The first five atom37 places (N, CA, C, CB, O) and aatype in JSON, in Angstrom:
{
  "aatype": [12, 0, 19, 2, 3, 19, 18, 4, 3, 12, 15, 5, 10, 7, 14, 6, 9, 1, 11, 9, 9, 5, 6, 18, 11, 6, 8, 15, 10, 0, 5, 9, 3, 1, 0, 19, 6, 6, 16, 16, 11, 3, 15, 11, 3, 9, 9, 11, 16, 11, 0, 2, 19, 3, 8, 1, 2, 16, 1, 1, 11, 7, 11, 18, 11, 1, 15, 9, 16, 18, 11, 9, 6, 1, 6, 10, 0, 8, 16, 1, 7, 19, 9, 18, 0, 15, 7, 8, 6, 18, 15, 10, 16, 8, 10, 10, 6, 2, 7, 8, 2, 10, 17, 2, 15, 14, 1, 1, 16, 1, 0, 13, 11, 8, 17, 11, 3, 7, 6, 16, 2, 0, 9, 11, 6, 10, 14, 15, 10, 9, 6, 11, 18, 10, 11, 7],
  "atom_mask": [
    [1, 1, 1, 1, 1],
    [1, 1, 1, 1, 1],
    [1, 1, 1, 1, 1],
    [1, 1, 1, 1, 1],
    [1, 1, 1, 1, 1],
    [1, 1, 1, 1, 1],
    [1, 1, 1, 1, 1],
    [1, 1, 1, 1, 1],
    [1, 1, 1, 1, 1],
    [1, 1, 1, 1, 1],
    [1, 1, 1, 1, 1],
    [1, 1, 1, 1, 1],
    [1, 1, 1, 1, 1],
    [1, 1, 1, 0, 1],
    [1, 1, 1, 1, 1],
    [1, 1, 1, 1, 1],
    [1, 1, 1, 1, 1],
    [1, 1, 1, 1, 1],
    [1, 1, 1, 1, 1],
    [1, 1, 1, 1, 1],
    [1, 1, 1, 1, 1],
    [1, 1, 1, 1, 1],
    [1, 1, 1, 1, 1],
    [1, 1, 1, 1, 1],
    [1, 1, 1, 1, 1],
    [1, 1, 1, 1, 1],
    [1, 1, 1, 1, 1],
    [1, 1, 1, 1, 1],
    [1, 1, 1, 1, 1],
    [1, 1, 1, 1, 1],
    [1, 1, 1, 1, 1],
    [1, 1, 1, 1, 1],
    [1, 1, 1, 1, 1],
    [1, 1, 1, 1, 1],
    [1, 1, 1, 1, 1],
    [1, 1, 1, 1, 1],
    [1, 1, 1, 1, 1],
    [1, 1, 1, 1, 1],
    [1, 1, 1, 1, 1],
    [1, 1, 1, 1, 1],
    [1, 1, 1, 1, 1],
    [1, 1, 1, 1, 1],
    [1, 1, 1, 1, 1],
    [1, 1, 1, 1, 1],
    [1, 1, 1, 1, 1],
    [1, 1, 1, 1, 1],
    [1, 1, 1, 1, 1],
    [1, 1, 1, 1, 1],
    [1, 1, 1, 1, 1],
    [1, 1, 1, 1, 1],
    [1, 1, 1, 1, 1],
    [1, 1, 1, 1, 1],
    [1, 1, 1, 1, 1],
    [1, 1, 1, 1, 1],
    [1, 1, 1, 1, 1],
    [1, 1, 1, 1, 1],
    [1, 1, 1, 1, 1],
    [1, 1, 1, 1, 1],
    [1, 1, 1, 1, 1],
    [1, 1, 1, 1, 1],
    [1, 1, 1, 1, 1],
    [1, 1, 1, 0, 1],
    [1, 1, 1, 1, 1],
    [1, 1, 1, 1, 1],
    [1, 1, 1, 1, 1],
    [1, 1, 1, 1, 1],
    [1, 1, 1, 1, 1],
    [1, 1, 1, 1, 1],
    [1, 1, 1, 1, 1],
    [1, 1, 1, 1, 1],
    [1, 1, 1, 1, 1],
    [1, 1, 1, 1, 1],
    [1, 1, 1, 1, 1],
    [1, 1, 1, 1, 1],
    [1, 1, 1, 1, 1],
    [1, 1, 1, 1, 1],
    [1, 1, 1, 1, 1],
    [1, 1, 1, 1, 1],
    [1, 1, 1, 1, 1],
    [1, 1, 1, 1, 1],
    [1, 1, 1, 0, 1],
    [1, 1, 1, 1, 1],
    [1, 1, 1, 1, 1],
    [1, 1, 1, 1, 1],
    [1, 1, 1, 1, 1],
    [1, 1, 1, 1, 1],
    [1, 1, 1, 0, 1],
    [1, 1, 1, 1, 1],
    [1, 1, 1, 1, 1],
    [1, 1, 1, 1, 1],
    [1, 1, 1, 1, 1],
    [1, 1, 1, 1, 1],
    [1, 1, 1, 1, 1],
    [1, 1, 1, 1, 1],
    [1, 1, 1, 1, 1],
    [1, 1, 1, 1, 1],
    [1, 1, 1, 1, 1],
    [1, 1, 1, 1, 1],
    [1, 1, 1, 0, 1],
    [1, 1, 1, 1, 1],
    [1, 1, 1, 1, 1],
    [1, 1, 1, 1, 1],
    [1, 1, 1, 1, 1],
    [1, 1, 1, 1, 1],
    [1, 1, 1, 1, 1],
    [1, 1, 1, 1, 1],
    [1, 1, 1, 1, 1],
    [1, 1, 1, 1, 1],
    [1, 1, 1, 1, 1],
    [1, 1, 1, 1, 1],
    [1, 1, 1, 1, 1],
    [1, 1, 1, 1, 1],
    [1, 1, 1, 1, 1],
    [1, 1, 1, 1, 1],
    [1, 1, 1, 1, 1],
    [1, 1, 1, 1, 1],
    [1, 1, 1, 1, 1],
    [1, 1, 1, 0, 1],
    [1, 1, 1, 1, 1],
    [1, 1, 1, 1, 1],
    [1, 1, 1, 1, 1],
    [1, 1, 1, 1, 1],
    [1, 1, 1, 1, 1],
    [1, 1, 1, 1, 1],
    [1, 1, 1, 1, 1],
    [1, 1, 1, 1, 1],
    [1, 1, 1, 1, 1],
    [1, 1, 1, 1, 1],
    [1, 1, 1, 1, 1],
    [1, 1, 1, 1, 1],
    [1, 1, 1, 1, 1],
    [1, 1, 1, 1, 1],
    [1, 1, 1, 1, 1],
    [1, 1, 1, 1, 1],
    [1, 1, 1, 1, 1],
    [1, 1, 1, 0, 1]
  ],
  "atom_positions": [
    [[28.38, -8.87, 4.18], [29.33, -9.97, 4.25], [28.78, -11.12, 3.43], [29.59, -10.39, 5.73], [27.62, -11.52, 3.61]],
    [[29.58, -11.65, 2.55], [29.2, -12.81, 1.75], [29.49, -14.08, 2.53], [29.93, -12.82, 0.39], [30.4, -14.11, 3.37]],
    [[28.75, -15.12, 2.26], [28.93, -16.39, 2.97], [30.31, -16.97, 2.68], [27.83, -17.39, 2.58], [30.88, -17.64, 3.54]],
    [[30.85, -16.73, 1.51], [32.16, -17.27, 1.14], [33.29, -16.64, 1.96], [32.41, -17.04, -0.33], [34.39, -17.21, 2.02]],
    [[33.06, -15.51, 2.59], [34.09, -14.79, 3.32], [34.19, -15.18, 4.79], [33.85, -13.33, 3.22], [35.01, -14.61, 5.51]],
    [[33.39, -16.12, 5.25], [33.36, -16.46, 6.67], [34.29, -17.66, 6.92], [31.91, -16.78, 7.13], [34.11, -18.74, 6.37]],
    [[35.27, -17.41, 7.77], [36.18, -18.48, 8.2], [36.17, -18.49, 9.72], [37.64, -18.26, 7.64], [36.39, -17.47, 10.36]],
    [[35.91, -19.65, 10.28], [35.9, -19.75, 11.74], [36.16, -21.2, 12.13], [34.54, -19.24, 12.33], [36.03, -22.12, 11.33]],
    [[36.53, -21.36, 13.37], [36.69, -22.73, 13.85], [35.32, -23.28, 14.23], [37.68, -22.8, 15.07], [34.35, -22.53, 14.31]],
    [[35.25, -24.55, 14.45], [33.97, -25.22, 14.69], [33.26, -24.72, 15.94], [34.19, -26.7, 14.81], [32.03, -24.77, 16.01]],
    [[33.99, -24.23, 16.93], [33.34, -23.74, 18.15], [32.57, -22.44, 17.89], [34.38, -23.52, 19.26], [31.66, -22.11, 18.65]],
    [[32.92, -21.7, 16.84], [32.25, -20.44, 16.51], [31.25, -20.57, 15.36], [33.28, -19.39, 16.17], [30.7, -19.57, 14.89]],
    [[31.02, -21.79, 14.89], [30.15, -22.0, 13.74], [28.7, -21.57, 14.02], [30.18, -23.46, 13.33], [28.09, -20.91, 13.19]],
    [[28.16, -21.92, 15.17], [26.78, -21.57, 15.52], [26.55, -20.07, 15.54], [0.0, 0.0, 0.0], [25.62, -19.59, 14.88]],
    [[27.38, -19.3, 16.28], [27.19, -17.84, 16.29], [27.36, -17.2, 14.9], [28.17, -17.21, 17.25], [26.66, -16.24, 14.59]],
    [[28.27, -17.72, 14.08], [28.47, -17.17, 12.74], [27.24, -17.42, 11.86], [29.72, -17.79, 12.08], [26.83, -16.54, 11.1]],
    [[26.65, -18.62, 11.98], [25.44, -18.91, 11.2], [24.3, -18.0, 11.64], [25.03, -20.4, 11.37], [23.56, -17.49, 10.8]],
    [[24.15, -17.8, 12.96], [23.12, -16.88, 13.46], [23.34, -15.47, 12.93], [23.12, -16.88, 15.0], [22.38, -14.78, 12.58]],
    [[24.58, -15.03, 12.87], [24.9, -13.7, 12.38], [24.53, -13.56, 10.9], [26.4, -13.4, 12.59], [23.96, -12.54, 10.5]],
    [[24.85, -14.57, 10.1], [24.51, -14.54, 8.68], [23.0, -14.52, 8.48], [25.13, -15.76, 7.95], [22.49, -13.78, 7.64]],
    [[22.29, -15.33, 9.24], [20.82, -15.37, 9.14], [20.22, -14.03, 9.56], [20.24, -16.52, 10.0], [19.27, -13.57, 8.93]],
    [[20.75, -13.41, 10.6], [20.25, -12.11, 11.05], [20.46, -11.04, 9.97], [20.96, -11.7, 12.37], [19.58, -10.22, 9.73]],
    [[21.64, -11.05, 9.33], [21.9, -10.09, 8.25], [20.93, -10.31, 7.09], [23.35, -10.21, 7.76], [20.43, -9.34, 6.52]],
    [[20.68, -11.56, 6.75], [19.75, -11.86, 5.66], [18.33, -11.41, 6.03], [19.77, -13.36, 5.33], [17.61, -10.88, 5.19]],
    [[17.95, -11.62, 7.26], [16.62, -11.21, 7.74], [16.46, -9.7, 7.63], [16.39, -11.66, 9.19], [15.44, -9.23, 7.13]],
    [[17.46, -8.94, 8.08], [17.38, -7.48, 8.02], [17.31, -6.99, 6.58], [18.58, -6.85, 8.73], [16.54, -6.09, 6.26]],
    [[18.11, -7.59, 5.72], [18.1, -7.22, 4.29], [16.72, -7.53, 3.68], [19.22, -7.98, 3.52], [16.16, -6.71, 2.95]],
    [[16.19, -8.71, 3.97], [14.9, -9.12, 3.41], [13.78, -8.2, 3.89], [14.59, -10.56, 3.79], [12.93, -7.8, 3.09]],
    [[13.76, -7.87, 5.17], [12.72, -7.0, 5.71], [12.8, -5.61, 5.08], [12.83, -6.89, 7.24], [11.77, -4.99, 4.8]],
    [[14.01, -5.12, 4.85], [14.17, -3.81, 4.22], [13.63, -3.83, 2.79], [15.65, -3.39, 4.22], [13.0, -2.87, 2.35]],
    [[13.88, -4.9, 2.07], [13.39, -5.01, 0.69], [11.87, -5.16, 0.65], [14.06, -6.2, -0.02], [11.21, -4.61, -0.23]],
    [[11.32, -5.9, 1.59], [9.86, -6.04, 1.66], [9.22, -4.7, 2.0], [9.46, -7.11, 2.71], [8.19, -4.34, 1.42]],
    [[9.81, -3.95, 2.94], [9.32, -2.61, 3.27], [9.31, -1.72, 2.03], [10.18, -1.97, 4.39], [8.36, -0.99, 1.78]],
    [[10.38, -1.79, 1.27], [10.5, -0.99, 0.05], [9.4, -1.35, -0.95], [11.89, -1.2, -0.6], [8.79, -0.47, -1.56]],
    [[9.13, -2.65, -1.12], [8.09, -3.1, -2.04], [6.7, -2.68, -1.57], [8.14, -4.62, -2.2], [5.87, -2.26, -2.38]],
    [[6.45, -2.78, -0.27], [5.14, -2.38, 0.28], [4.93, -0.88, 0.08], [5.05, -2.74, 1.79], [3.84, -0.46, -0.31]],
    [[5.94, -0.09, 0.34], [5.8, 1.36, 0.19], [5.57, 1.74, -1.27], [7.05, 2.07, 0.72], [4.72, 2.59, -1.56]],
    [[6.3, 1.13, -2.19], [6.12, 1.45, -3.61], [4.75, 1.02, -4.1], [7.22, 0.76, -4.44], [4.11, 1.75, -4.86]],
    [[4.29, -0.15, -3.69], [2.97, -0.63, -4.1], [1.87, 0.26, -3.53], [2.76, -2.09, -3.65], [0.88, 0.54, -4.21]],
    [[2.04, 0.69, -2.28], [1.04, 1.57, -1.67], [0.95, 2.9, -2.41], [1.38, 1.81, -0.19], [-0.14, 3.4, -2.67]],
    [[2.1, 3.47, -2.75], [2.1, 4.74, -3.51], [1.43, 4.57, -4.87], [3.54, 5.26, -3.7], [0.63, 5.41, -5.27]],
    [[1.75, 3.49, -5.57], [1.15, 3.25, -6.88], [-0.36, 3.05, -6.78], [1.79, 2.02, -7.54], [-1.12, 3.57, -7.6]],
    [[-0.8, 2.31, -5.77], [-2.23, 2.08, -5.6], [-2.96, 3.36, -5.23], [-2.47, 1.02, -4.52], [-4.08, 3.59, -5.69]],
    [[-2.33, 4.2, -4.42], [-2.93, 5.5, -4.08], [-3.09, 6.35, -5.32], [-2.07, 6.24, -3.04], [-4.11, 7.01, -5.49]],
    [[-2.09, 6.34, -6.18], [-2.18, 7.12, -7.42], [-3.3, 6.62, -8.32], [-0.84, 7.07, -8.17], [-4.0, 7.41, -8.95]],
    [[-3.48, 5.3, -8.38], [-4.57, 4.73, -9.18], [-5.91, 5.15, -8.61], [-4.46, 3.19, -9.23], [-6.81, 5.55, -9.35]],
    [[-6.06, 5.07, -7.3], [-7.32, 5.46, -6.65], [-7.61, 6.93, -6.91], [-7.26, 5.18, -5.14], [-8.73, 7.3, -7.24]],
    [[-6.6, 7.78, -6.75], [-6.78, 9.21, -6.98], [-7.15, 9.51, -8.42], [-5.52, 9.98, -6.61], [-8.0, 10.36, -8.68]],
    [[-6.53, 8.82, -9.35], [-6.81, 9.04, -10.77], [-8.25, 8.69, -11.11], [-5.86, 8.23, -11.63], [-8.89, 9.39, -11.9]],
    [[-8.75, 7.61, -10.52], [-10.1, 7.15, -10.86], [-11.18, 7.72, -9.96], [-10.14, 5.65, -10.79], [-12.37, 7.45, -10.16]],
    [[-10.8, 8.52, -8.97], [-11.8, 9.11, -8.07], [-12.64, 10.13, -8.84], [-11.12, 9.78, -6.85], [-12.14, 10.82, -9.72]],
    [[-13.9, 10.2, -8.48], [-14.81, 11.13, -9.12], [-14.53, 12.55, -8.65], [-16.27, 10.74, -8.82], [-14.28, 12.79, -7.47]],
    [[-14.56, 13.48, -9.58], [-14.4, 14.88, -9.23], [-15.66, 15.61, -9.67], [-13.12, 15.49, -9.9], [-16.15, 15.42, -10.78]],
    [[-16.17, 16.44, -8.78], [-17.34, 17.24, -9.09], [-16.91, 18.34, -10.06], [-17.97, 17.84, -7.78], [-16.15, 19.23, -9.7]],
    [[-17.4, 18.28, -11.29], [-16.99, 19.24, -12.31], [-17.84, 20.52, -12.3], [-17.07, 18.6, -13.67], [-17.59, 21.43, -13.08]],
    [[-18.83, 20.57, -11.42], [-19.6, 21.81, -11.3], [-18.73, 22.84, -10.59], [-20.93, 21.56, -10.52], [-17.76, 22.49, -9.93]],
    [[-19.07, 24.06, -10.73], [-18.3, 25.13, -10.1], [-18.77, 25.33, -8.66], [-18.42, 26.45, -10.91], [-19.52, 26.26, -8.37]],
    [[-18.32, 24.44, -7.76], [-18.71, 24.52, -6.37], [-17.47, 24.61, -5.5], [-19.56, 23.3, -5.97], [-16.35, 24.41, -5.97]],
    [[-17.65, 24.92, -4.24], [-16.52, 25.04, -3.32], [-15.9, 23.68, -2.99], [-16.96, 25.73, -2.03], [-14.77, 23.63, -2.49]],
    [[-16.6, 22.59, -3.26], [-16.09, 21.25, -2.95], [-15.25, 20.68, -4.08], [-17.23, 20.32, -2.64], [-14.77, 19.55, -3.97]],
    [[-15.07, 21.39, -5.13], [-14.42, 20.89, -6.35], [-13.08, 20.22, -6.05], [-14.22, 22.04, -7.34], [-12.1, 20.89, -5.72]],
    [[-13.05, 18.89, -6.17], [-11.82, 18.12, -6.01], [-11.38, 17.87, -4.58], [0.0, 0.0, 0.0], [-10.3, 17.31, -4.36]],
    [[-12.16, 18.27, -3.6], [-11.75, 18.11, -2.19], [-11.6, 16.64, -1.81], [-12.77, 18.79, -1.27], [-10.65, 16.28, -1.11]],
    [[-12.53, 15.8, -2.25], [-12.45, 14.37, -1.93], [-11.2, 13.75, -2.54], [-13.71, 13.63, -2.43], [-10.48, 13.01, -1.88]],
    [[-10.94, 14.07, -3.8], [-9.8, 13.51, -4.5], [-8.48, 13.94, -3.82], [-9.81, 13.95, -5.97], [-7.57, 13.13, -3.68]],
    [[-8.4, 15.19, -3.42], [-7.19, 15.68, -2.74], [-7.0, 15.06, -1.37], [-7.24, 17.19, -2.62], [-5.88, 15.02, -0.86]],
    [[-8.07, 14.58, -0.76], [-7.97, 14.03, 0.59], [-7.42, 12.6, 0.61], [-9.34, 14.05, 1.25], [-7.05, 12.1, 1.68]],
    [[-7.34, 11.94, -0.53], [-6.86, 10.55, -0.57], [-5.35, 10.55, -0.35], [-7.22, 9.87, -1.93], [-4.61, 11.19, -1.09]],
    [[-4.91, 9.83, 0.66], [-3.5, 9.78, 1.03], [-3.16, 8.39, 1.55], [-3.16, 10.86, 2.1], [-4.01, 7.49, 1.54]],
    [[-1.93, 8.21, 1.99], [-1.53, 6.91, 2.52], [-0.57, 7.09, 3.68], [-0.88, 6.06, 1.41], [-0.01, 8.17, 3.89]],
    [[-0.4, 6.01, 4.43], [0.62, 5.98, 5.48], [1.17, 4.56, 5.54], [0.04, 6.43, 6.87], [0.5, 3.6, 5.18]],
    [[2.41, 4.46, 6.0], [3.07, 3.18, 6.15], [3.18, 2.9, 7.64], [4.48, 3.16, 5.46], [3.74, 3.7, 8.39]],
    [[2.64, 1.78, 8.07], [2.69, 1.39, 9.48], [3.7, 0.27, 9.63], [1.28, 0.95, 10.01], [3.6, -0.77, 8.97]],
    [[4.68, 0.48, 10.49], [5.73, -0.53, 10.7], [5.66, -1.02, 12.14], [7.14, 0.05, 10.4], [5.59, -0.24, 13.08]],
    [[5.68, -2.34, 12.28], [5.78, -2.96, 13.58], [7.05, -3.8, 13.58], [4.51, -3.83, 13.91], [7.92, -3.55, 12.75]],
    [[7.19, -4.75, 14.44], [8.44, -5.51, 14.55], [8.9, -6.08, 13.21], [8.27, -6.63, 15.54], [9.9, -5.63, 12.66]],
    [[8.21, -7.04, 12.69], [8.58, -7.64, 11.41], [7.4, -7.57, 10.45], [9.04, -9.12, 11.59], [7.14, -8.49, 9.68]],
    [[6.69, -6.46, 10.52], [5.44, -6.35, 9.8], [5.31, -4.92, 9.26], [4.22, -6.71, 10.71], [5.44, -3.96, 10.02]],
    [[5.07, -4.78, 7.98], [4.86, -3.48, 7.36], [3.53, -3.5, 6.64], [6.02, -3.11, 6.38], [3.2, -4.45, 5.92]],
    [[2.76, -2.44, 6.84], [1.44, -2.38, 6.22], [1.26, -0.99, 5.63], [0.31, -2.69, 7.26], [1.52, 0.02, 6.28]],
    [[0.81, -0.95, 4.38], [0.47, 0.31, 3.73], [-1.02, 0.53, 3.82], [0.0, 0.0, 0.0], [-1.8, -0.37, 3.51]],
    [[-1.44, 1.71, 4.25], [-2.85, 2.02, 4.42], [-3.18, 3.24, 3.57], [-3.21, 2.27, 5.93], [-2.53, 4.28, 3.69]],
    [[-4.17, 3.11, 2.7], [-4.64, 4.21, 1.87], [-6.0, 4.62, 2.41], [-4.72, 3.82, 0.34], [-6.85, 3.77, 2.68]],
    [[-6.21, 5.93, 2.57], [-7.46, 6.39, 3.17], [-7.77, 7.8, 2.71], [-7.38, 6.34, 4.7], [-6.91, 8.51, 2.17]],
    [[-9.02, 8.2, 2.92], [-9.43, 9.58, 2.66], [-9.37, 10.32, 3.99], [-10.88, 9.65, 2.02], [-10.07, 9.96, 4.93]],
    [[-8.53, 11.33, 4.06], [-8.32, 12.03, 5.33], [-9.44, 13.03, 5.61], [-6.97, 12.75, 5.32], [-10.26, 13.33, 4.74]],
    [[-9.45, 13.53, 6.82], [-10.45, 14.5, 7.22], [-11.83, 13.87, 7.25], [0.0, 0.0, 0.0], [-11.98, 12.67, 7.52]],
    [[-12.84, 14.68, 6.99], [-14.21, 14.19, 7.0], [-14.57, 13.48, 5.69], [-15.18, 15.35, 7.24], [-15.65, 12.9, 5.58]],
    [[-13.69, 13.52, 4.73], [-13.97, 12.94, 3.41], [-14.08, 11.42, 3.44], [-12.89, 13.35, 2.44], [-14.6, 10.83, 2.49]],
    [[-13.6, 10.78, 4.5], [-13.71, 9.32, 4.6], [-15.16, 8.86, 4.5], [-13.09, 8.82, 5.92], [-15.43, 7.75, 4.04]],
    [[-16.07, 9.7, 4.92], [-17.48, 9.31, 4.92], [-18.06, 9.21, 3.5], [-18.3, 10.3, 5.74], [-19.11, 8.59, 3.3]],
    [[-17.39, 9.8, 2.52], [-17.86, 9.72, 1.14], [-17.4, 8.45, 0.43], [-17.4, 10.93, 0.37], [-17.97, 8.07, -0.59]],
    [[-16.38, 7.8, 0.97], [-15.77, 6.66, 0.29], [-16.79, 5.57, -0.03], [-14.65, 6.09, 1.14], [-16.88, 5.14, -1.18]],
    [[-17.53, 5.14, 0.95], [-18.5, 4.06, 0.76], [-19.61, 4.49, -0.21], [-19.12, 3.65, 2.12], [-20.03, 3.71, -1.06]],
    [[-20.06, 5.73, -0.09], [-21.13, 6.21, -0.96], [-20.69, 6.25, -2.42], [-21.59, 7.6, -0.52], [-21.44, 5.87, -3.31]],
    [[-19.47, 6.72, -2.66], [-18.99, 6.79, -4.03], [-18.66, 5.41, -4.6], [-17.75, 7.68, -4.1], [-18.93, 5.13, -5.76]],
    [[-18.09, 4.56, -3.78], [-17.69, 3.23, -4.24], [-18.89, 2.36, -4.6], [-16.85, 2.53, -3.18], [-18.84, 1.59, -5.56]],
    [[-19.96, 2.46, -3.83], [-21.11, 1.57, -4.0], [-22.36, 2.23, -4.55], [-21.43, 0.95, -2.7], [-23.32, 1.53, -4.86]],
    [[-22.37, 3.54, -4.69], [-23.59, 4.23, -5.08], [-24.52, 4.34, -3.89], [0.0, 0.0, 0.0], [-24.3, 3.7, -2.86]],
    [[-25.57, 5.16, -4.01], [-26.49, 5.33, -2.89], [-27.82, 5.87, -3.4], [-25.89, 6.29, -1.82], [-27.9, 6.39, -4.51]],
    [[-28.86, 5.73, -2.59], [-30.17, 6.26, -2.93], [-30.14, 7.77, -2.85], [-31.27, 5.69, -2.0], [-29.48, 8.35, -1.98]],
    [[-30.85, 8.41, -3.76], [-30.96, 9.86, -3.72], [-32.05, 10.24, -2.73], [-31.27, 10.45, -5.13], [-33.03, 9.51, -2.54]],
    [[-31.88, 11.36, -2.12], [-32.83, 11.82, -1.12], [-34.18, 12.08, -1.77], [-32.31, 13.07, -0.42], [-34.26, 12.8, -2.76]],
    [[-35.22, 11.5, -1.21], [-36.59, 11.74, -1.64], [-36.79, 11.42, -3.13], [-36.99, 13.19, -1.37], [-37.5, 12.13, -3.84]],
    [[-36.15, 10.34, -3.59], [-36.26, 9.96, -4.99], [-36.08, 8.44, -5.11], [-35.2, 10.71, -5.86], [-35.33, 7.86, -4.34]],
    [[-36.75, 7.81, -6.05], [-36.58, 6.36, -6.2], [-35.28, 6.0, -6.95], [-37.77, 5.78, -6.94], [-34.94, 4.82, -7.05]],
    [[-34.58, 6.98, -7.47], [-33.36, 6.72, -8.24], [-32.15, 6.47, -7.32], [-33.06, 7.89, -9.18], [-32.15, 6.8, -6.14]],
    [[-31.13, 5.86, -7.93], [-29.86, 5.59, -7.25], [-28.74, 6.21, -8.04], [-29.63, 4.06, -7.08], [-28.81, 6.31, -9.27]],
    [[-27.69, 6.64, -7.35], [-26.53, 7.17, -8.06], [-25.69, 6.0, -8.57], [-25.68, 8.09, -7.13], [-25.81, 4.88, -8.08]],
    [[-24.85, 6.28, -9.56], [-23.99, 5.21, -10.06], [-22.76, 5.08, -9.15], [-23.55, 5.49, -11.52], [-22.39, 6.01, -8.44]],
    [[-22.16, 3.92, -9.2], [-20.98, 3.65, -8.37], [-19.7, 4.0, -9.14], [-20.95, 2.15, -7.93], [-19.62, 3.81, -10.35]],
    [[-18.72, 4.52, -8.41], [-17.39, 4.81, -8.97], [-16.42, 3.86, -8.29], [-16.97, 6.32, -8.75], [-16.0, 4.11, -7.16]],
    [[-16.06, 2.78, -8.97], [-15.23, 1.72, -8.37], [-13.75, 2.09, -8.39], [-15.45, 0.4, -9.12], [-12.95, 1.42, -9.05]],
    [[-13.38, 3.14, -7.69], [-11.99, 3.57, -7.68], [-11.16, 2.85, -6.62], [-11.91, 5.07, -7.45], [-9.99, 2.58, -6.87]],
    [[-11.71, 2.52, -5.48], [-10.95, 1.81, -4.44], [-10.69, 0.37, -4.84], [-11.7, 1.85, -3.09], [-9.63, -0.17, -4.54]],
    [[-11.63, -0.24, -5.5], [-11.48, -1.64, -5.94], [-10.31, -1.77, -6.92], [-12.79, -2.15, -6.59], [-9.58, -2.76, -6.88]],
    [[-10.14, -0.8, -7.79], [-9.04, -0.83, -8.75], [-7.69, -0.73, -8.05], [-9.18, 0.31, -9.78], [-6.73, -1.41, -8.43]],
    [[-7.6, 0.11, -7.04], [-6.35, 0.23, -6.27], [-6.04, -1.04, -5.51], [0.0, 0.0, 0.0], [-4.88, -1.46, -5.44]],
    [[-7.06, -1.66, -4.94], [-6.88, -2.91, -4.21], [-6.42, -4.03, -5.15], [-8.19, -3.32, -3.49], [-5.52, -4.8, -4.82]],
    [[-7.03, -4.1, -6.31], [-6.65, -5.11, -7.3], [-5.2, -4.93, -7.72], [-7.57, -5.03, -8.53], [-4.46, -5.91, -7.86]],
    [[-4.79, -3.69, -7.92], [-3.4, -3.41, -8.29], [-2.44, -3.88, -7.19], [-3.2, -1.9, -8.54], [-1.42, -4.5, -7.49]],
    [[-2.76, -3.59, -5.94], [-1.89, -3.98, -4.83], [-1.77, -5.5, -4.72], [-2.41, -3.41, -3.51], [-0.67, -6.02, -4.52]],
    [[-2.87, -6.19, -4.86], [-2.86, -7.65, -4.77], [-2.04, -8.26, -5.9], [-4.29, -8.21, -4.79], [-1.34, -9.25, -5.7]],
    [[-2.13, -7.67, -7.08], [-1.43, -8.2, -8.24], [0.07, -7.86, -8.21], [-2.06, -7.66, -9.52], [0.9, -8.7, -8.54]],
    [[0.42, -6.64, -7.82], [1.79, -6.15, -7.95], [2.71, -6.5, -6.77], [1.76, -4.68, -8.11], [3.9, -6.73, -6.98]],
    [[2.2, -6.55, -5.56], [3.06, -6.71, -4.39], [3.9, -7.99, -4.42], [2.22, -6.7, -3.14], [5.11, -7.91, -4.2]],
    [[3.32, -9.17, -4.67], [4.17, -10.38, -4.67], [5.3, -10.34, -5.7], [3.32, -11.6, -4.93], [6.43, -10.75, -5.4]],
    [[5.01, -9.84, -6.89], [6.07, -9.79, -7.91], [7.13, -8.75, -7.57], [5.47, -9.47, -9.29], [8.31, -8.95, -7.87]],
    [[6.74, -7.65, -6.95], [7.71, -6.63, -6.53], [8.6, -7.13, -5.4], [6.99, -5.35, -6.1], [9.8, -6.87, -5.4]],
    [[8.03, -7.84, -4.46], [8.83, -8.42, -3.37], [9.84, -9.41, -3.95], [7.92, -9.13, -2.31], [11.01, -9.4, -3.58]],
    [[9.39, -10.25, -4.86], [10.28, -11.22, -5.48], [11.41, -10.52, -6.25], [9.48, -12.13, -6.42], [12.56, -10.94, -6.19]],
    [[11.06, -9.48, -6.97], [12.05, -8.72, -7.73], [13.11, -8.11, -6.82], [11.37, -7.61, -8.55], [14.3, -8.18, -7.12]],
    [[12.68, -7.5, -5.71], [13.62, -6.84, -4.8], [14.48, -7.85, -4.03], [12.87, -5.95, -3.82], [15.64, -7.57, -3.74]],
    [[13.91, -9.0, -3.71], [14.7, -10.0, -2.99], [15.75, -10.66, -3.9], [13.78, -11.06, -2.41], [16.81, -11.05, -3.43]],
    [[15.45, -10.77, -5.19], [16.41, -11.37, -6.12], [17.54, -10.39, -6.44], [15.7, -11.81, -7.41], [18.7, -10.79, -6.58]],
    [[17.19, -9.12, -6.56], [18.18, -8.14, -7.04], [18.78, -7.38, -6.0], [0.0, 0.0, 0.0], [19.63, -6.52, -6.28]]
  ]
}
């Protein structure tokens, strides 16, 4: 319903305004949900693309990369996208992101900053996507 289409007498003005605001709220929340879901999917794809894959011929080949997934959590007026490594692979996330000491060696492994890139993308893209969806 467009605002120009509302005709009422003065006694019904308050309820009509509440109705218009409620419709706008529902529309806005739906568009924000859409932006959060799209940004979460894009960030997950970036993280997966930059995740390290063991190129040796082992049984673990690509298991960590395949475990990266996301979920959308919805509450009353709150939507949150969560990207995570499922199964037991979550325990590798910190080690790969920050590097770690090698067992019985003074050397350290190099860090693979794949989660940081996904987070940076989400922080940069989400506000502009919400604005785009609310305008259009």
